[in-house]
N, C-alpha and C positions, 0 to 999 in steps of 0.2 A: 213424043215429048216425055221427059222423065216425070214420074209421079211426084207430086209435091203435096205438102200440107196446105189445105185450103181454109181451114177454120179451127179455132180453139174456142169452143162454146163453154160458158160458165153459167150455172143456174143455182139460185138460192133455194135449197130444199130444207125444210124444217119439219120436225115431228113434235107434236105437243105432249111430250113425255112428262111435262110438269103437272099435267092433270092428275096423274097417279103417283107423282113424286118418284118415278123411276129415274135413277141416276143421281138422286139427291145425296149430297155429302156436306161436310162442314164448311166448304168454301163455295159450293154451288147448290144452294138449297132448293131451287126450282128450275132445273135446266130443261131446255127444249133441245133435244139432240138434233143436230143439224149437219148438213153437208154442203160445202161449196163444190158442186158436182161438175166435173170437166169431161167434155167429149172432144177428142181430136178427130178431125175428118181429113181425108185425103182425096186427091183428084181421081184416084183409082177405086174409090168406094170403100177404102179401109176406114176403120174406126178404132179408137182406143179410149178407155175410160179410166178416170182417176177421181180423187176427191180429197178435200181437206176437211177435217172434223172440227166442229165448234159446238157450243151449247146454247145457241140462240142468237140474241142480239150481237151484232158484230159479224154475223155470217155475210151480211151485205158488204162489209169492208173486205172480207176475204174474197168474195166474188169479184169485187173491183180490182183487187190485187192481181188475180188471175187474168182478168181482162187487160191489165196494164202490161202483162208479159206477152200477150198474144202477138203483138207486132214483131217480137223477136223470133217467132216460130212460123207464122204464116208465110208461105212461099218457099220454105226450106225443102230440098229434095228428101224424100222419105228414105232413100238408100243411104244418104249421107247421115241422117239422124240415127237410123238403126244400126249403121255400121260403126258409129262411135258415140255411144250414149254418155260416155264421160264428157266428151266435148260438148254435147248437147246440154248436159247438166251445168257445166261451167259457163256456158253461154247465158243461161238463165240466172245463175247465182252470182255471176261476175260482171253483169252489166254495170258500166262505170257510173251511171246516174242512179239506177234503182238500188244498187248495193249500198248507197249512202244511208238508206233507211235501215240497214242491218249493221254491218254486213253479216250474212249467214245467220240471221235470227229473225224472229217476229213474223208478221203477216206475209211479207214478201217471200221469205224463205219457205214458209208453208205453201204459199202459192206455187213456187217453183217445184216443190215436192209433188203437188197435185198434177202438174203438167208433166213432170218427169215420169211419174208413175203411169200416167196415161200413155206416154210414149212406150214404156215397157209393156203395157197391156197390148198396144198395137203390135209390138214385136212378138209377144207370146202368142197372140192370135194368128199372126203370119206363120209361126212355127207349129201351130196347133198343139201347144204344150201349156200346162199350168206353169206359173212363174217358178215355183220351187224346182220343177224338173228342168226348165230352161236353164236356170242358174247352176243346178247340181251337175248338169252334163257338160258345162263349160270346162275347158282346161284350166289348171291353176294359173297359167300365164295370162289367159284371157280375163279371169276374175281379178287378178292383180291390176290389170290395165284399166279396170273400172274405177279405181280408187284414186282420189287426189291426196297424195301424201305430204303436201306442202307443209301443213301444220302438225303432222303426226310423226315425223321422222325421229324425234327425240324419244318416242315411246314405241313406235312400230315402223320398221323400215320395209321397203318393198321386198327385200330378200327374206326377212322374217315372215312376212305375209305369205310369200311363196312357199317357204318351208312348212308353215302350218297347213296349207292346202295340199302340199305333196304328201305330208304324213297321213292325211286323211284319205288319200286316194285308194289304198289297197282294199278298204272295206266298203267303198261307195255302193257297189251293186247289191251287196247283201243288205246294207242299211236301207237302200231304196225298196227292196223286196219286203223288208220288215215293216217299213213305213206304210206300204200299200196294204199289208196284211193286218197290221195292228193299230195304225193311226198314231197320234201323238198325245201325250198326257195333257189333261186340262184341269183347271180349277174354276170355281164359279163364284162370282160376286153377286149373283141374283138374290140371295137371301139378305144381303147386308146393307141395302140403301138406308140412309139415316132417317128418312121420312116414314119408313114402314112401322106399323104397329108391332107390339111384342108378339101378338098372335101370328102375324104374317111372317115375322122373322123366324119364329120357331117352326112353323109349318114348312116354309121354304128350305130351312136348314135340314130338316128331316128328309124332305123330298130329295135334296141334293145328295145326301148320303145313300138313299135308296137308289138313286140314279147312277151310282158308281163313283162319285167324286170323293176323294180323300183329303181335299183341301178346299175350304170355303174362305171367303173374305168378308169382313165387316168394316163399315165406315165408322170412324171415331173422330173425336177432336172438338165437338161442339159443346159438350157438357160432360164434366168429369164423372159425376155420379151416374148419369145415364149410360156412359160407356161401361162402367163397372157392371151395372144392371144388365145391359144387353149382352156383354161378354159372358156373364154368368148364365144367362138364359141359353145362349148358343152352345156353351160348353156342356151344359146339362142335356141339350137336345141331341148333340152329335156324339157325346161320349169322349173318353180320354184319348182315343187313338186317331181321331180325325184332326188334322191340323187346321188351325184358325189363323189366318193372316189378318192384319188390321191396316187401315189406310187413313191417315190423317189429312191427306190432300193439302199439305203445306200449312196447316192451321197454327202450328206452334213455333215459338222461338226455341233456341237451342236448350237453354236451361229448363224451360217449361216442358219440352219434349222429354227430357231425361226424368224429371220429376213425375210427370204423368205416366210414363211407361213403367216406372218403378211400381206404381200402384196397380198397374194392369198385369204385372208379371205373374201373379198367382194363377192366372187363367191360361198361361203358357202360349202366348201369341207366337206364331212361327216367324213372321216378319212384321216389321213396321214400315209401311210405305209412305214416302214423302212426309217425313216427320217435321220438316221445316222448309224454308224457301228452296226451291229446286236449283237455284243458282249458288247456294251456299255450300261449296265443296268442303271447306274446313269444318263447318257446322255439322255436316253429315258424318265426317270423320270423328268428331268429338262425341256425337250421339252413339255411333257404332261402338266406340271404345267403352262407353259408360253402360250400355244396355245389354251387351253380350250376356248370354247366348242368343238373345233375340236378334234376328238378322235385320239388317237395314237394306231396304230396296228403294230404288228410284230410277227415273229415266224417261217417263212419259212426257215430261216437260223439258227435257234436255234439248236445247234449241239447235245443237250441232255436234259434230263429232269431236270438236275440241273440248267441249264441256265433258263429254264422256271420257275422253282421254284423261282429263284432270281428276275426275272422280276415281278412276282406276289407279292412276299414279299415286294419289293420296291415300289409297286403301280406305276409301270412305264408304264403300258399299259392299254388301255380300251378294247382292242380286241386281242385275241390270235389266231394266224394263224398257226396252226399246219400243218405239211407236212407229207404225207404218206411215203416218202422215205428218208427224211433227217436224222431222228434218226434211232435207231436199230429196226425198225419194229413195229408190232402190239403191242407187250408187252409194249414197252416204250410209245407208243401213248395212251394206256389205262391209264398208269400212268399220262400222261399229261392231259387227259380229267378229271381225278379225281382231279388233282391239280386245274384246272380251275373251277371245280364245288365247290371245297372248298373255293376258293377266290371269287366266284360269277362273274367271268369274262367270257363273251360269247366267244365261239369258232367259228370263221369264216375261215374254212380251205383254205389254198393255193392250187390251182389246176392249170389247163392249162398244159403246158409242154407236155410230152409224157406219157400218161396213168395216170396222176395224178388225173384228174377228175374221171376216172373209179375207181381208188383205194380209194381216200379220201372220196368219198360219203358214203362208208360203215362205216367209223369212225364217221362221223357226224350223220348218221342215228342211229347207236348204241348209241351215246350220247343222242339223243332225247328219244329213247325208254327206256334206262336203267340207264342213269347217271343223266343228268341235267333235263330231263323230259320236255324240253322246246325248241321251235324254236324262241322264242322272241329275237330279236336283232341278230339273227344268220342267216347266208347265206353261201352257198358254192360257191366259185369262179367257173366260167365257161368260157372257151375259146374255140372257134369253130375251133380247129385245130387237125388233125391227128386221129380223132376218128375212121375213117374208117379202120384203121389198127388193130383194136382190135376185138376179137371174140364177146365180150359183150360190145359194145360201149354205152356210156351214151346216155340217151334220155332226152331232155328238152322239156317241154310242158308248155306254158303260164308262162314262167319265173320260173319254178320249175323243179328240178330233178325228173324224174319218178323213183320210187323205183325199184332197180334191184332185180330180183328173180332167176337168174341163179346162179349155185354154184361157189364159189371161191372168190378171192379178187379183181378181175377185171383186172389183169395184163396180161392175155394171149393174145398174138398177133397172127395174121394170119401167118402161116409159109411162105406164099408167100411174105408177107411184110418184114419179117425178112430176107429172102433170097435176096430180091430186094435192101434193104437198108443197108445190112451189109457193114461196112466200113473196108478197102477201095476197096474191090473186088466185091461188089454187082453191078449189072448192072446200078442202078441209079447213082452210083458214077463213074463207068467206063465211062459213057457218059459225065462226067464233064472233062475228060482228053483230 
């Protein structure tokens, strides 16, 4: 009998990061970093792992959404799924009843992404390759076949995508060797959480520079005078040559963003991240025009490739921050990387959270090897939280991601961590009561 998918398990895993205010920002003052954790199981003993990232309450809703998709998956032949992962993705995102809740956005879309990523993890494990290598070694034609171009053709045609990938082919092997030898540039948000004391900010900023980072990020947007004070402290701590990015996490309206950023300009912020609603394409364009040379960055809350397309068409951003779990998985992120390459906008992925560093590094490294062919102006976010819970945790050396060589997409957690932090009955949460 052919091997089939027998189960799609979803578990509500939460970490009490609010205790130390790790992850705190203007819109999320007390987050508990959480994962709706997915395991695909097959009749042949195969497994694949994925997750959707949340910040606490609502993770149960995300788990319920994943479970709602399970009937579309259980019973499918594994060879059919792995042989056409675009069709598998479209099966999940195009269900005639569930898509009414989107379409292509929100909890259901993120749930689809968690399941699609788990299927890619299953595939990468079968091939005994890390995801970045699995993708980078595919032919340009195969990569183009992963993408749904239905809503993209006015900005990116299949032929244009093929041309981008074919232009990148000549240097693939050398870039792969370079990646294995040197890793990928990183920046760190570890010093910048809004709930940290001044002393902790300064200490962590200095440690980051000593560890080889030449870009750090601070959260802003809750209080104007506090932002000026914290930026002054950070600039004094790291000196004039280390870049400082800032992140408002959607706290401002358009006019407010422009005014606020004008007052922060003396501290030379490198970019402003999510200065306003992530859905406001024209608002981002207006801010970008007004605050240059400060760069405008966004993307972690872009709910699909269409929104990314519009941001690029409107020349609304300088930096695109794709997320491994916000959209519907690897297929859609391949499309987003191709869009960014078409418009010449560097991709600096959003990470941190639970497993986001582990997962998104693969997408950035694939981009370097097979799509953009460059790391210029590109860095992956790094946050020093919760990596110990993953079977293949990220490794940072001298301010760079060490290239992962283990198979999969990076989402697999230690079973002991899943059991300990399952909400609300895991022992780590029982002790809270």
